[in-house]
C-alpha positions in Angstrom: -0.1 0.0 0.1 1.2 3.5 -0.8 2.2 5.8 1.9 -0.1 8.6 3.0 2.4 11.2 1.5 2.3 9.4 -1.9 -1.4 9.2 -1.9 -1.6 13.0 -1.1 0.9 13.5 -4.1 -1.3 11.4 -6.3 -4.7 13.1 -5.4 -4.1 15.9 -8.0 -2.8 13.8 -10.9 -4.9 14.1 -14.1 -3.2 11.6 -16.4 -1.9 8.1 -16.3 0.9 7.8 -18.9 2.3 4.3 -19.5 5.2 2.7 -21.4 4.2 -0.6 -23.0 7.0 -3.1 -23.0 8.0 -4.0 -19.5 4.9 -2.1 -18.0 1.8 -3.3 -19.8 3.6 -6.3 -21.2 6.2 -8.5 -19.6 8.9 -6.9 -21.7 9.5 -10.0 -23.8 9.3 -9.8 -27.6 8.0 -13.3 -28.9 8.3 -13.8 -32.6 6.7 -16.6 -34.6 8.4 -18.5 -37.4 6.6 -16.2 -39.9 8.0 -13.1 -38.1 4.7 -12.2 -36.3 5.0 -10.5 -32.9 3.1 -11.9 -29.9 2.5 -9.8 -26.7 0.6 -10.7 -23.6 -1.5 -8.1 -21.7 -2.9 -8.6 -18.2 -6.7 -8.2 -18.3 -6.6 -6.5 -14.7 -4.4 -3.8 -16.2 -7.0 -3.1 -18.8 -9.8 -2.8 -16.2 -7.6 -0.5 -14.1 -7.1 1.8 -17.0 -10.8 2.0 -17.7 -11.5 2.7 -14.0 -8.9 5.4 -14.0 -10.8 7.0 -16.9 -14.1 6.7 -15.0 -12.3 8.6 -12.2 -11.7 11.4 -14.7 -8.1 10.6 -15.6 -6.6 10.6 -19.2 -4.8 7.4 -20.1 -1.9 7.9 -22.5 0.5 5.5 -24.0 4.0 6.4 -25.0 6.2 3.5 -26.4 9.5 3.4 -28.2 8.4 0.6 -30.5 5.6 0.3 -33.1 3.1 -2.5 -33.0 -0.2 -3.2 -34.5 -0.9 -5.4 -31.3 -0.5 -2.2 -29.2 -2.7 -0.2 -31.5 -5.4 -2.8 -31.3 -5.4 -3.3 -27.6 -5.3 0.3 -26.7 -8.1 1.0 -29.2 -10.1 -1.9 -27.6 -9.6 -0.2 -24.2 -10.5 3.3 -25.4 -7.2 4.9 -24.3 -7.2 8.6 -24.8 -3.9 8.9 -26.8 -1.3 6.5 -28.1 2.2 7.6 -29.3 4.2 4.8 -30.8 7.8 4.9 -32.1 8.7 7.6 -29.7 12.1 7.2 -28.2 12.2 10.7 -26.6 9.6 10.0 -23.9 10.0 13.3 -22.3 9.2 15.3 -25.4 6.3 12.9 -26.2 4.9 13.5 -22.7 5.2 17.3 -23.2 3.2 16.8 -26.5 0.6 14.7 -24.9 0.1 17.2 -22.1 -0.3 20.1 -24.6 -3.2 18.2 -26.3 -5.0 17.8 -23.1 -4.0 21.3 -21.7 -2.3 19.8 -18.6 1.1 19.9 -17.2 3.7 17.1 -17.0 3.6 17.6 -13.2 -0.2 16.5 -13.5 0.9 13.1 -14.8 1.9 9.8 -13.3 4.4 8.3 -15.6 5.2 4.5 -15.5 8.2 3.1 -17.3 11.0 0.5 -16.7 14.1 1.5 -18.6 16.5 4.3 -19.7 14.4 5.7 -22.5 11.8 6.5 -19.7 13.9 8.7 -17.6 13.4 11.9 -19.5 9.6 11.5 -18.8 10.4 10.6 -15.0 12.4 13.9 -14.8 9.2 16.0 -15.6 6.2 14.0 -14.5 4.6 14.8 -11.2 4.9 11.1 -10.1 7.2 8.4 -11.5 6.6 4.6 -11.0 8.4 1.6 -12.1 8.2 -2.2 -11.6 10.5 -4.5 -9.5 12.4 -5.6 -12.5 12.8 -2.2 -13.9 16.4 -1.1 -14.5 18.3 -0.1 -11.3 18.7 3.6 -12.5 14.9 3.8 -13.0 14.0 2.2 -9.7 16.5 4.6 -8.0 14.5 7.6 -9.5 11.0 6.3 -9.0 8.6 7.7 -6.4 7.1 4.1 -6.3 8.2 0.6 -7.2 5.1 -1.7 -7.5 4.8 -5.1 -5.9 3.6 -6.7 -9.2 5.8 -7.2 -12.2 5.3 -5.5 -15.6 2.5 -7.3 -17.6 1.4 -9.0 -14.4 -1.0 -6.4 -12.7 1.5 -3.6 -12.0 -0.6 -1.1 -13.9 -3.7 -2.2 -11.9 -1.8 -1.7 -8.7 -1.2 1.8 -9.7 -4.6 2.4 -10.9 -6.0 1.3 -7.5 -3.7 3.5 -5.7 -4.9 6.5 -7.8 -8.5 5.5 -7.2 -7.9 5.5 -3.5 -5.9 8.9 -3.6 -8.9 10.4 -5.4 -11.4 9.0 -2.9 -13.4 7.1 -5.6 -12.2 3.5 -5.1 -15.1 2.5 -2.9 -17.7 4.2 -5.1 -16.4 2.3 -8.2 -16.2 -1.0 -6.3 -19.8 -0.7 -5.1 -21.0 -0.8 -8.7 -19.5 -4.3 -9.0 -21.0 -5.4 -5.7 -24.5 -4.3 -6.6 -26.8 -7.3 -7.0 -29.0 -7.1 -10.1 -32.7 -7.2 -9.5 
C-alpha cells in the first residue's frame, strides 16, 4: 500500500501515462516463425485503466516501439492517446500534455528503462516495476509489488482511485446485486 504522502501527491494527478514493453507487457518480444510478434497483456491492467478514466483521468501510452498489437489493444480499451515509435519519452509527454491542456506535473508516468528517464524527470509522479532497471528504480517515487505485464498497472490504478477517494464508489458498482 502506498504511503499517506504518496497518496496525497497522487490526489491531484490528471493523467496516467504508460510505457508498454515491461509495463503493460512483460517486456519479452516473442516472434513466430513467420515473423509475427506476440504480446501478452494482463486483463486486470485493462480494467484498471478503464477505472482510472471513470475517475476522470486521461490514459496515455508512450512507447518506443511500433506494434499493431498495441494499437489494437489500446483501441479496444478506449485509451485517450497513443504515441508509438517515440524514443524521446520526455518530449512525447510534453506533446501529450499540450493536447489535453495539462502539465507534466499533473501526470503519473510509469516506465521501466533508460528511455523513460526523460519523462520521469518532468512527471509529477514516477513509477516503475520491481524488474525495472536499477537507475529507473532509483529515481521512481514508487516501485510496484507486481511485475510489468502482471498487474502492476492495476496496482497503480487502484492507488490512484484510493488517492482520489473514488475507489469504494467504483467498487460498489460491481458489488450491486441485479434485481
